N, C-alpha and C positions, 0 to 999 in steps of 0.2 A: 569346599567353599563355605563361607560362613552363613549359617542358618539365620543369623539375625538381619542379614542384608534384605532389602527389598528385592523381590524377584519380578523381573520385567521380561515379558515374552513377546517376540516380534515374529510374525509369520510372513514368508515371502513367496507369493504364488509363483510357480514355475511355468509361466505362460509368456511367450514373447521375448523380446530382447529389451534390456534396460535402457531408458532413454535419459536425457538430462533432466526431465521433470522428476523421474524417479530419484535421481541423484540428489537434487537439491531439497526435495520434499521429503524424502525418507531415508536414503542410504547415509548421506553426509551427516544428518543429525543424530540418526541411530548409532552410528559408529562413535561420534563424539560422546554420546551417552554412555556407551559401553565402557568407557575409560574411567567412569566415576567409581570410586572405591566404595560408595554406599549401596551399590546395586550388584545383584547377581543376574546377568543377562542371558537370555535364551533367544537364540536366532535359528530358525528352522526353514528349510525349503519345503513348502507345502505341495509336494508333488501328488499326494493323494487328492488334494483338492482340485488340482489342475485337470484330473480325469473327468470331472463333471462337464467341462466344456471340450477340452482337447482330446480328441481321440486319433492322434497321429503319433504312434510310438516313437518314431525317429525325431519328431519335433519336440516331444516331451523330454526326450533324453538330451537333445541339443540345448533346449531351454534351461534345464537344470544345470547343465555344465556351464553355460554362459552367465547365468545368475550367480552361481557359487563363486565363479572366477572373478565376477564384478565386485562382489563384497570383499573378497579376500584382496583383490588389487586396490580397493579404496581404503584399506587398513584395518579390516576386522581381524582381530588376533584370536585364532582358535584355542590358544593356550590360556587366554584370559576369560573367554566367554564359551558358552555351550553352543557350538555350531554343528548342525546335524540335519540330516534328511529325515522328514516325517515318516516315510515308509521303512526306514531302518529301525523304528521303535514299535515293534508289534504290540506292545502294551497299550499304545494309543488306540488301536483298532479294538482290542478287547474292552477298553474302557468305553469306547462308543457304544458297544452293545449293552454294557451295564447301564449307561445313561439312556439309551433308547428305551429300556424296560421301565424307566421312571419318567420320562419326558412326556409331557401332555401333548397330544396330537393337535389340540386346539391352538396351542402356543405355536406350533410349526406352521399351522395354517396361516398364521399372521405374519410369517417371516417376509421380509420385503422382496427377496428375489423370487420366491414362490408366488406371492401375490401379483407381482409385476407380470410374470408369465402367464398367470391365470387371466389377468386383465387383458392382456394382448390376445389370448385365445378367444375371449368373449368378443373383443372388438372385431376379430376376424371371422366371428361367427362359428368358431370350432368349439368342440367339447372343452370344458374347463381344463382338464388335464392332458389335452393332446400334446404329444411330444415332450412332456415333462417327465423326467426320470426321478426314480426314487432318490437317486444321488443328490440331485438339486433340492428335493424336499428335506433330506436328512442332513444337509450341509451344516446346519446350525449345531447339530448334535456332535459331529465330527470336530468342528471348531472348538465346542466346549470341551471335548476330550483333550484337544491339544493344550488347553489352558489349565484344565484341572489335573491332568496327570502329573504336572509338576507344581501344583498349588501356587500358580503365578499370582502376584498381588496386583500388578498393573500391567495392561495391555494397550500400547499405543494404537489408536485407531482413528479414522475419520469419522465425522459425525454420522455418516451414513452406516457406520459399522457398530454404533453404540448398541443397537438392539441385540446383536450377537452376544455382547458381553452380558446383557441383561439376561438373555436366555441361559448362558453358562451359570450365572448366579441362581436362576431358578431350578436348573436341573441339579446342581450341587447341593442346594437347599433341600430339595425333595429327597435325594439320596441320603443326606445326613439325618433327615426326619425319619424315614422309613427304617433305616438301620441303627438309629439311636446313638449316633456318635458324630462328632464334628470331623469327618474325614477330610472334607474339602474346605479349603480357605475360599472366601468369596471374592473373586476378583473385581478390579475397578477399571473402568475405561479411562485411558490417559489421552485426552484430546488436546493437541496443540493448535490453538487457533492462529498462532503466529507462524506456522510452517509455511515455508515459501511455496507458492504454486507458480508455474510457468505457462505462458501462453505458447502455443504451437506455431507451425509456419503459417497457419491461416488466420491467426489472431484468436482462435478458441482456445480452451484449455488444452494443453499438450496431453494427448492420449492416443493409445494404440487404436482405440475404437474409431477415432477421427482420422487415423492415417496421417497425422501431422507432426509426428515426432523428429526429433533429432537423436539418433542412437547415442548412447553414452560414449562408446569407444569407437565411433566412426573414424576412419582414417583422416588424417590432418586435411587432405585436400577435399575429401567429402564434407568434413565439418564446415570448412570454408564455404563450399558451394551451398550447403543448406543454410547457413547464416545469411549469405547474401541472397537467398531466395525468400527470406522472411518478409511478411506483408508490412508495407509502410504506405503512407498517403502520398499524395502528388505534390507536397510543398517543395519548392526549389531551393537549391543552395542560396543561403543568404536569408531565407524566411525562418523565423523562429519556429522550433518544433515543439509540439506537446508531449511532455513527458507522461502524462496521465494516460493510461490505456496503451502505452507504446510497448509492444512486445520486445522490441530491441532493447529499450532502456530498462525494462524489467529483467531481461537476461543479463545485461551488463551488471546491474546492481547486485545480483546474488553471487557474483564471481569477484567483484571488485572491492577494493578497500574503501573506507569512508571518503578519504580525500579523493581517490579516483572517480568516486561517484559524483562527488561535488563538482568536480572538473568537467565531468561528462554532461552534467546538468546545465553548467554554464555554456558548454558547446551547443547544446540544444537550443538555449536561448538565443545564442549568437547565430544560429542558422546554419549549423554543420550540414554538409551534404549527406544524403543517405549512404553513398558509397563509402565515404570516410567513416560514418558512424558504424556501419556494418564491419568495416576492417578493424575498428576498435574493439568492437564486440567479439569478433572472432579471435583476436589476439589475447584478450583477458580470459576468454573461456579456454583456449587451447593451453594458456600458460598453466593453468591448474590441472587440466585433463591430460596433457601430454605425458608426464611421468606415470600417471595411473595407467594410461594406455599402453605404455611400454610394459609395465608390469602384467597387465591383463593379456597382452598378446603372448607374453612368455608363458603364463599359466595355461593358456589355450593349447600350448604345444606340449603340455604335461598333465593331460587329463587323469592319468593314474595316480598323480600326487593329490589332486583334488579329491578323487575317490577315496584315497587313504585318509585324507583329513577328516572327510564326513563320516566314514566308517568308525574312525577312531573316537570322534565325538559321540557317535551314538552308543558305541560299546561302553564308554566310560559313563555316559549319562544313564544307560539302562542299569549298569551295576550299582551306580550311586543312588538313583532315585526310583526309576521306573519299575524294576523288577521287585524290590522290596515292598513298594507301595501297591502294586497290583496283587502282590501275594496277600497283603493286608485286606485288600478289598474283595479277593476271592473268598477269604476267611469270613468277612463281613456278610457276604450274600449267601453263604453256605456251600461254596465249591471247595470243600475241604478234603484234607487228608483223612480218610475213614479211620485210620489207626489212632488219631487223636481227637475222635468225636467225643463230645460230652455225652455222658450216659445218664438218663433218667429212667429208673426202673419202678414201675408201681408194685410188682411182686416183691415181697420181702424174703431175703434168703432165710433158710431155716435156722432157728435160734436167735434171730435178730428180734430186737425190741419192735413191736408193732408200730410205734410212733417215732422210731429213729429215722431221720431223713438219710437218703442215700448220698454219700459223698460224691462230688463231681469236680472235674478239672475245668478251669476256665482260661482261655488264652486271649491275650489282648496286646495292643501296642500302645506305648506311652508317647508323650510329646518329644522325648529325647531320640525318638526313631527306633528304640530297641524293642524287643518282643519279650513278654513276660507270661508266666502262667501262675495260678494260684489254685489251691485246694480248698474247697468249701464244703461245709456240712450244714446244709439249710443256709441260714444267714450267718453262720459262724465261719470266720477265717481260721484256717488251720496253718497254712504256710504260704509263702510268696517267694518266687524265684528272683534270681538276679536277672539283669537284661541280657538277651541273646541278640546276636547281630542279624539273625535271620529267623522266620518263622519255622523253618525246617529244623534248625538247632533246638528250638524251644519244644517242638513237637517230639523230636527224638528223646528229649529228656523227660517229657510226659510219658511217652511210650514205655521208657525204662521203669518209671515209678509205678506205672500201671501193672507191672508184673508183681507188685505186691510188697515191696520193701524199700526203705530209704537207702540210698547209697551216698557216700561222700558226705556232703553238707556244705561245702564251699560255694555251691550254686543256687542255694535257697536259704531262707531263714524261717524259723518258726514264728508264728504270730504270738504275741504277749499272752502269757498264761497257758500256752499249749506245750505239752511234753512230746518227746519223741515217741513214748509208748502210745499216746493218744492218736498220733498221726499214723503210727503202724496199724493200730487197731482200725482207724478209718480206712486205710489201704486195703486191709483184709476184708472189711465190709464191701468196698468197692469191687474187689475181685469176685467175691461171693455173689454180689448183684449181677455182675457180668455173666457168671456162669448159670445163674438162675434164669437169665434172659435167653441164654442159649438153649 
């Protein structure tokens, strides 16, 4: 995928069954956005996040399957986007620990979810942290790792989630500052104030917490029954109906064309009966959902294929981004291959000039994603390598050079004004310094 594209990352918590509100507010617009050529899109099932609240293993598994099948049935193309399960990328968990070690506890104390839990405990006369797990407290760090592991540029969120993006920026900045390099791009929250929201069966916002949802792929007869149970007022047929605040009209509008919506508005003004109105709403919703439901039902009979899609997405993504990047970060924090460690020796080898600096190798990663090394003598550059595809390859070449002689020449270049004899002499001093240290 093109590195010049804007990286957009969307997390999907694996709790509960998707409903119509999820579809029109998140799934449908996200899948439409995934088709843009200007974006590199990441969609992941946040199953690790779900463990904070859900501790029913069978339900967690079932929800993961239902949500994956829902996104695929609605048109998400796993060959065009990155589609994966969070727990299949172990580098996310490792990065969570790296970020934990730089995250300020004071910032985490101010996280909305944690503060709300503390406030509830205080209102109930309980200890501040009664019943609060470390998972809830550390949730923002895991979310930051989800975003930063792939250096996402934009993260679509609701306004209540902006704080988490700000925290991810803070943790990324702290890491960059401590380790002296811009390892992490700083993400931006992408808030769509025009995103559709639906009212539920009782007129409140459609939400699992209110138990007022219409499941996205409810069977046709159940869908009809639920639509016909939606809250309406007592106005009789022939009386004009108010479109403002009408859950029925709102639901019709997000599934109908402009012309159909105008006709339905006129029917409201003309006093359409609620039974007829609900029938129209059911028909326009089912028109769009029916073919998706058929695909969903088919996918749910083939869970092994969904599993294969998720595992393949994670495997390719780890190879492309996560594994090389976490190797770079391990190098940055000092979790390094000891055979490629930089050596700085105070004692001078016998016969060396007392003021001659000890040569050192330095390994690093450039913006092109490749890994390089250079040989320095104090502030003087002696040679620099070509780019290697992995830190291991670069480390192995450094280890070979540390044996004390140049080999080949096609995978490095000498600095301007430096001869091969000077480099060989520097390597000899390097080896002598190693032996003196031993």
